[in-house]
C-alpha positions in Angstrom: -5.0 66.2 -180.8 -1.3 65.7 -181.5 -0.3 62.4 -183.0 1.2 59.9 -180.6 4.7 58.5 -181.3 4.3 55.1 -182.7 7.1 53.5 -180.7 6.1 55.0 -177.3 5.6 52.4 -174.6 2.4 52.3 -172.6 2.6 53.3 -168.9 0.1 50.5 -168.1 -1.4 47.7 -170.2 -3.6 44.7 -169.6 -6.1 42.3 -171.1 -9.7 42.9 -169.9 -10.7 40.0 -167.5 -13.1 37.4 -168.9 -15.9 38.3 -166.5 -16.1 41.8 -167.8 -15.4 41.1 -171.5 -17.7 38.2 -172.0 -20.8 39.8 -170.6 -20.5 42.9 -172.8 -19.7 40.8 -175.9 -22.6 38.5 -175.3 -25.0 41.5 -175.2 -23.6 42.9 -178.5 -23.9 39.6 -180.3 -27.3 38.8 -178.8 -28.6 42.2 -180.1 -27.3 41.3 -183.5 -28.4 37.7 -183.7 -31.8 37.4 -182.1 -34.3 35.0 -183.6 -36.8 37.5 -185.1 -34.1 39.4 -186.9 -32.6 36.2 -188.2 -35.9 35.1 -189.7 -36.6 38.6 -191.1 -33.2 38.6 -192.8 -33.6 35.1 -194.1 -37.1 35.7 -195.5 -36.0 39.1 -197.0 -33.0 37.5 -198.7 -35.1 34.7 -200.1 -37.7 37.1 -201.5 -35.0 39.3 -203.0 -33.3 36.3 -204.6 -36.7 35.0 -205.9 -37.5 38.4 -207.5 -34.0 38.6 -209.1 -34.2 35.1 -210.5 -37.8 35.7 -211.8 -36.6 38.9 -213.5 -33.7 37.2 -215.2 -35.9 34.2 -216.1 -38.4 36.6 -217.8 -35.6 38.4 -219.6 -33.6 35.3 -220.6 -36.0 32.3 -220.8 -33.2 29.8 -221.8 -30.9 30.7 -218.9 -30.0 27.5 -216.8 -30.9 27.7 -213.2 -29.2 24.6 -211.9 -26.5 26.5 -209.9 -29.1 28.4 -207.9 -29.7 25.6 -205.5 -26.4 26.6 -203.8 -28.2 29.8 -202.7 -30.1 27.6 -200.2 -26.8 26.7 -198.6 -25.0 30.0 -198.9 -27.5 32.3 -197.1 -27.6 30.2 -193.9 -23.9 29.5 -194.3 -23.3 33.3 -194.0 -25.1 33.3 -190.7 -23.1 30.3 -189.6 -19.8 32.1 -190.4 -21.0 35.2 -188.4 -21.9 32.9 -185.5 -18.4 31.3 -185.6 -16.9 34.8 -185.6 -18.9 35.7 -182.6 -17.2 32.9 -180.6 -13.8 34.1 -181.8 -14.8 37.6 -180.7 -15.8 36.2 -177.3 -12.5 34.2 -176.9 -10.2 37.2 -177.4 -10.7 40.0 -174.9 -10.1 43.7 -175.2 -6.6 45.1 -174.6 -6.4 48.3 -172.7 -3.3 50.5 -172.7 -2.7 53.8 -170.9 -0.2 56.1 -172.6 1.1 59.4 -171.4 -1.5 61.3 -173.5 -4.3 58.9 -174.2 -6.1 55.7 -173.3 -6.2 53.0 -176.0 -8.8 50.2 -176.1 -8.2 47.6 -178.8 -10.5 44.7 -179.7 -10.1 42.7 -182.9 -9.6 45.1 -185.8 -11.1 48.1 -184.0 -9.6 50.5 -181.5 -10.8 53.4 -179.5 -8.4 56.2 -178.6 -9.5 58.5 -175.7 -7.4 61.6 -175.1 -6.8 62.2 -171.5 -7.8 65.8 -171.9 -11.2 64.7 -173.0 -11.9 62.4 -170.0 -14.4 64.1 -167.7 -15.0 61.5 -165.0 -13.5 58.1 -163.9 -15.4 55.8 -161.5 -13.9 52.5 -160.1 -16.3 50.0 -158.6 -14.8 47.2 -156.5 -17.0 44.1 -156.4 -14.3 41.8 -155.1 -10.5 41.6 -155.1 -10.5 40.2 -158.6 -13.6 42.0 -160.0 -13.0 45.7 -160.4 -14.9 47.7 -163.0 -13.7 51.0 -164.4 -16.1 53.3 -166.1 -14.7 56.3 -168.0 -16.8 59.3 -169.2 -15.3 61.3 -172.0 -16.3 63.9 -174.6 -16.2 62.9 -178.2 -17.7 65.0 -181.0 -19.6 67.3 -178.7 -21.2 64.3 -176.9 -20.6 62.7 -173.6 -19.8 59.0 -174.0 -19.1 56.2 -171.5 -16.8 53.2 -171.7 -16.5 50.5 -169.1 -14.1 47.6 -168.7 -12.7 45.4 -166.0 -9.4 46.0 -164.3 -6.9 43.1 -164.3 -6.2 41.5 -161.0 -2.5 42.3 -161.0 -3.2 46.1 -161.5 -3.9 48.1 -158.3 -6.3 51.0 -158.3 -3.5 53.5 -157.2 -1.3 52.3 -160.0 -4.1 52.8 -162.5 -4.9 56.3 -161.1 -1.3 57.3 -161.3 -0.9 56.1 -164.9 -4.1 57.9 -165.9 -3.1 61.1 -164.2 -6.7 61.8 -163.0 -8.5 61.3 -159.7 -10.9 58.4 -159.7 -14.0 58.1 -157.5 -13.9 54.6 -155.9 -17.1 52.8 -154.8 -17.0 49.7 -152.7 -19.8 47.3 -153.8 -18.4 44.2 -151.9 -21.3 44.3 -149.3 -23.9 44.4 -152.1 -22.3 41.4 -153.8 -22.4 39.5 -150.6 -26.1 40.3 -150.1 -26.9 39.0 -153.6 -25.0 35.7 -153.0 
């Protein structure tokens, strides 16, 4: 794939709506921070620290151990820092930009660049006027991958389809949403 010019302007750019961003982010962080894995990591860390301290104590019997009480604060403190980062991660949504040759999805320090020539299918599902989900299937390293995100309220489907340069299959799910409510 040819390198994109650094100063080229996107044809279309938006922040992913909160309803789309927060649900996916909550699933990611919940998978990472579930209670059983937290206790397994905490117990494993304590056992490893105990073994290391015991080995050092046997090798150096006069070594002072007064500063090791801070380990009891540092290990849970690390989880607290990760938990705080999860809230920052939830507060800042993804940024989607459509360029003439690719689609760029940025979130935090990570970015996904999808070349338009690798896109195999685009599906747009309309749940309501302000809840439109886009799902893009693309080929990456000989595998088919899927990425979904919400379309901002101010962007029309025709405008997105024109900027993407591909035909999108549009599904209307408004009646299904009304049945659920």
